[in-house]
Biopython code that builds the backbone (N, CA, C, O; Angstrom):
import numpy as np
from Bio.PDB.StructureBuilder import StructureBuilder

atoms = [
    (1, "MET", "N", (-30.831, 22.231, 59.315)),
    (1, "MET", "CA", (-32.091, 21.821, 59.850)),
    (1, "MET", "C", (-32.857, 21.076, 58.756)),
    (1, "MET", "O", (-32.786, 21.453, 57.587)),
    (2, "LYS", "N", (-33.582, 20.030, 59.124)),
    (2, "LYS", "CA", (-34.419, 19.285, 58.191)),
    (2, "LYS", "C", (-35.829, 19.863, 58.246)),
    (2, "LYS", "O", (-36.393, 20.047, 59.325)),
    (3, "ILE", "N", (-36.397, 20.150, 57.060)),
    (3, "ILE", "CA", (-37.720, 20.751, 56.975)),
    (3, "ILE", "C", (-38.563, 19.950, 55.993)),
    (3, "ILE", "O", (-38.114, 19.652, 54.886)),
    (4, "ALA", "N", (-39.798, 19.596, 56.399)),
    (4, "ALA", "CA", (-40.754, 18.934, 55.515)),
    (4, "ALA", "C", (-41.772, 19.969, 55.057)),
    (4, "ALA", "O", (-42.302, 20.731, 55.866)),
    (5, "ILE", "N", (-42.041, 19.991, 53.755)),
    (5, "ILE", "CA", (-43.019, 20.916, 53.189)),
    (5, "ILE", "C", (-44.118, 20.092, 52.538)),
    (5, "ILE", "O", (-43.860, 19.319, 51.616)),
    (6, "THR", "N", (-45.358, 20.260, 53.028)),
    (6, "THR", "CA", (-46.491, 19.595, 52.386)),
    (6, "THR", "C", (-47.050, 20.534, 51.328)),
    (6, "THR", "O", (-47.098, 21.748, 51.526)),
    (7, "GLY", "N", (-47.470, 19.972, 50.214)),
    (7, "GLY", "CA", (-47.949, 20.799, 49.108)),
    (7, "GLY", "C", (-46.803, 21.446, 48.357)),
    (7, "GLY", "O", (-46.959, 22.528, 47.792)),
    (8, "GLY", "N", (-45.653, 20.790, 48.346)),
    (8, "GLY", "CA", (-44.455, 21.367, 47.747)),
    (8, "GLY", "C", (-44.461, 21.482, 46.238)),
    (8, "GLY", "O", (-43.591, 22.147, 45.677)),
    (9, "ALA", "N", (-45.413, 20.856, 45.559)),
    (9, "ALA", "CA", (-45.476, 20.963, 44.101)),
    (9, "ALA", "C", (-46.276, 22.185, 43.660)),
    (9, "ALA", "O", (-46.248, 22.555, 42.486)),
    (10, "GLY", "N", (-46.978, 22.803, 44.578)),
    (10, "GLY", "CA", (-47.738, 24.010, 44.252)),
    (10, "GLY", "C", (-46.837, 25.233, 44.189)),
    (10, "GLY", "O", (-45.642, 25.149, 44.472)),
    (11, "PHE", "N", (-47.412, 26.365, 43.819)),
    (11, "PHE", "CA", (-46.624, 27.586, 43.646)),
    (11, "PHE", "C", (-45.962, 28.029, 44.948)),
    (11, "PHE", "O", (-44.752, 28.255, 44.977)),
    (12, "ILE", "N", (-46.726, 28.154, 46.008)),
    (12, "ILE", "CA", (-46.168, 28.651, 47.273)),
    (12, "ILE", "C", (-45.180, 27.650, 47.858)),
    (12, "ILE", "O", (-44.097, 28.034, 48.298)),
    (13, "GLY", "N", (-45.547, 26.368, 47.864)),
    (13, "GLY", "CA", (-44.660, 25.350, 48.416)),
    (13, "GLY", "C", (-43.350, 25.230, 47.665)),
    (13, "GLY", "O", (-42.296, 25.056, 48.276)),
    (14, "SER", "N", (-43.406, 25.321, 46.346)),
    (14, "SER", "CA", (-42.177, 25.206, 45.555)),
    (14, "SER", "C", (-41.271, 26.420, 45.754)),
    (14, "SER", "O", (-40.050, 26.275, 45.815)),
    (15, "GLN", "N", (-41.852, 27.604, 45.854)),
    (15, "GLN", "CA", (-41.051, 28.804, 46.095)),
    (15, "GLN", "C", (-40.414, 28.758, 47.484)),
    (15, "GLN", "O", (-39.262, 29.154, 47.660)),
    (16, "LEU", "N", (-41.163, 28.277, 48.454)),
    (16, "LEU", "CA", (-40.636, 28.129, 49.810)),
    (16, "LEU", "C", (-39.463, 27.151, 49.815)),
    (16, "LEU", "O", (-38.429, 27.416, 50.429)),
    (17, "ALA", "N", (-39.628, 26.020, 49.128)),
    (17, "ALA", "CA", (-38.558, 25.023, 49.053)),
    (17, "ALA", "C", (-37.312, 25.586, 48.386)),
    (17, "ALA", "O", (-36.197, 25.351, 48.851)),
    (18, "LEU", "N", (-37.495, 26.328, 47.301)),
    (18, "LEU", "CA", (-36.348, 26.927, 46.614)),
    (18, "LEU", "C", (-35.582, 27.882, 47.529)),
    (18, "LEU", "O", (-34.351, 27.896, 47.527)),
    (19, "ASN", "N", (-36.304, 28.667, 48.298)),
    (19, "ASN", "CA", (-35.655, 29.625, 49.191)),
    (19, "ASN", "C", (-34.968, 28.955, 50.375)),
    (19, "ASN", "O", (-33.929, 29.428, 50.833)),
    (20, "LEU", "N", (-35.533, 27.866, 50.871)),
    (20, "LEU", "CA", (-34.977, 27.212, 52.054)),
    (20, "LEU", "C", (-33.854, 26.226, 51.732)),
    (20, "LEU", "O", (-33.052, 25.906, 52.609)),
    (21, "GLN", "N", (-33.784, 25.741, 50.497)),
    (21, "GLN", "CA", (-32.835, 24.677, 50.167)),
    (21, "GLN", "C", (-31.367, 25.093, 50.293)),
    (21, "GLN", "O", (-30.494, 24.237, 50.435)),
    (22, "GLU", "N", (-31.093, 26.378, 50.243)),
    (22, "GLU", "CA", (-29.704, 26.827, 50.330)),
    (22, "GLU", "C", (-29.096, 26.567, 51.707)),
    (22, "GLU", "O", (-27.893, 26.331, 51.824)),
    (23, "LYS", "N", (-29.930, 26.610, 52.751)),
    (23, "LYS", "CA", (-29.403, 26.471, 54.109)),
    (23, "LYS", "C", (-29.979, 25.287, 54.874)),
    (23, "LYS", "O", (-29.567, 25.023, 56.004)),
    (24, "HIS", "N", (-30.937, 24.563, 54.268)),
    (24, "HIS", "CA", (-31.615, 23.493, 54.987)),
    (24, "HIS", "C", (-31.797, 22.272, 54.094)),
    (24, "HIS", "O", (-31.741, 22.367, 52.868)),
    (25, "GLU", "N", (-32.017, 21.122, 54.732)),
    (25, "GLU", "CA", (-32.350, 19.898, 54.010)),
    (25, "GLU", "C", (-33.872, 19.838, 53.905)),
    (25, "GLU", "O", (-34.567, 19.879, 54.920)),
    (26, "ILE", "N", (-34.392, 19.742, 52.680)),
    (26, "ILE", "CA", (-35.822, 19.853, 52.436)),
    (26, "ILE", "C", (-36.407, 18.509, 51.993)),
    (26, "ILE", "O", (-35.824, 17.811, 51.163)),
    (27, "LEU", "N", (-37.568, 18.156, 52.558)),
    (27, "LEU", "CA", (-38.356, 17.006, 52.127)),
    (27, "LEU", "C", (-39.696, 17.556, 51.647)),
    (27, "LEU", "O", (-40.406, 18.218, 52.404)),
    (28, "ILE", "N", (-40.042, 17.281, 50.386)),
    (28, "ILE", "CA", (-41.300, 17.773, 49.819)),
    (28, "ILE", "C", (-42.283, 16.610, 49.718)),
    (28, "ILE", "O", (-41.965, 15.549, 49.180)),
    (29, "ILE", "N", (-43.486, 16.837, 50.248)),
    (29, "ILE", "CA", (-44.555, 15.843, 50.211)),
    (29, "ILE", "C", (-45.741, 16.473, 49.487)),
    (29, "ILE", "O", (-46.203, 17.549, 49.867)),
    (30, "ASP", "N", (-46.233, 15.803, 48.443)),
    (30, "ASP", "CA", (-47.373, 16.341, 47.708)),
    (30, "ASP", "C", (-48.113, 15.203, 47.026)),
    (30, "ASP", "O", (-47.487, 14.304, 46.465)),
    (31, "LYS", "N", (-49.415, 15.233, 47.068)),
    (31, "LYS", "CA", (-50.233, 14.210, 46.417)),
    (31, "LYS", "C", (-50.334, 14.455, 44.915)),
    (31, "LYS", "O", (-50.569, 13.521, 44.148)),
    (32, "MET", "N", (-50.158, 15.713, 44.491)),
    (32, "MET", "CA", (-50.186, 16.118, 43.083)),
    (32, "MET", "C", (-51.454, 15.656, 42.377)),
    (32, "MET", "O", (-51.386, 15.105, 41.278)),
    (33, "ARG", "N", (-52.581, 15.870, 42.985)),
    (33, "ARG", "CA", (-53.873, 15.528, 42.394)),
    (33, "ARG", "C", (-54.427, 16.764, 41.702)),
    (33, "ARG", "O", (-54.585, 17.808, 42.334)),
    (34, "SER", "N", (-54.718, 16.661, 40.433)),
    (34, "SER", "CA", (-55.221, 17.812, 39.680)),
    (34, "SER", "C", (-56.745, 17.866, 39.739)),
    (34, "SER", "O", (-57.398, 16.870, 40.050)),
    (35, "SER", "N", (-57.298, 19.021, 39.441)),
    (35, "SER", "CA", (-58.754, 19.169, 39.440)),
    (35, "SER", "C", (-59.388, 18.315, 38.346)),
    (35, "SER", "O", (-60.514, 17.845, 38.512)),
    (36, "ALA", "N", (-58.692, 18.109, 37.240)),
    (36, "ALA", "CA", (-59.222, 17.273, 36.162)),
    (36, "ALA", "C", (-59.387, 15.835, 36.644)),
    (36, "ALA", "O", (-60.381, 15.181, 36.330)),
    (37, "THR", "N", (-58.419, 15.350, 37.399)),
    (37, "THR", "CA", (-58.505, 14.003, 37.957)),
    (37, "THR", "C", (-59.642, 13.936, 38.960)),
    (37, "THR", "O", (-60.387, 12.957, 38.992)),
    (38, "PHE", "N", (-59.779, 14.964, 39.774)),
    (38, "PHE", "CA", (-60.819, 15.011, 40.797)),
    (38, "PHE", "C", (-62.213, 14.978, 40.161)),
    (38, "PHE", "O", (-63.099, 14.281, 40.657)),
    (39, "GLU", "N", (-62.415, 15.717, 39.077)),
    (39, "GLU", "CA", (-63.715, 15.759, 38.411)),
    (39, "GLU", "C", (-64.083, 14.404, 37.815)),
    (39, "GLU", "O", (-65.262, 14.053, 37.761)),
    (40, "ASN", "N", (-63.094, 13.645, 37.369)),
    (40, "ASN", "CA", (-63.346, 12.328, 36.791)),
    (40, "ASN", "C", (-63.538, 11.260, 37.854)),
    (40, "ASN", "O", (-63.950, 10.142, 37.544)),
    (41, "GLY", "N", (-63.243, 11.593, 39.103)),
    (41, "GLY", "CA", (-63.404, 10.641, 40.190)),
    (41, "GLY", "C", (-62.283, 9.634, 40.304)),
    (41, "GLY", "O", (-62.436, 8.639, 41.012)),
    (42, "ASN", "N", (-61.166, 9.847, 39.640)),
    (42, "ASN", "CA", (-60.022, 8.927, 39.700)),
    (42, "ASN", "C", (-59.054, 9.344, 40.760)),
    (42, "ASN", "O", (-58.031, 8.687, 40.954)),
]
sb = StructureBuilder()
sb.init_structure("model")
sb.init_model(0)
sb.init_chain("A")
sb.init_seg("    ")
for serial, (resi, resn, name, xyz) in enumerate(atoms, 1):
    if name == "N":
        sb.init_residue(resn, " ", resi, " ")
    sb.init_atom(name, np.array(xyz, "f"), 0.0, 1.0, " ", f" {name:<3s}", serial, name[0])
structure = sb.get_structure()
């Protein structure tokens, strides 16, 4: 089964992807915007 995970770079998303990858095809989507970037307005 193909599964898309949003927020896959975070702790919960990455753990979910690791557990599902053994039996499924995984697509990870993440903006990877840090709070430091957000505070600077970039």
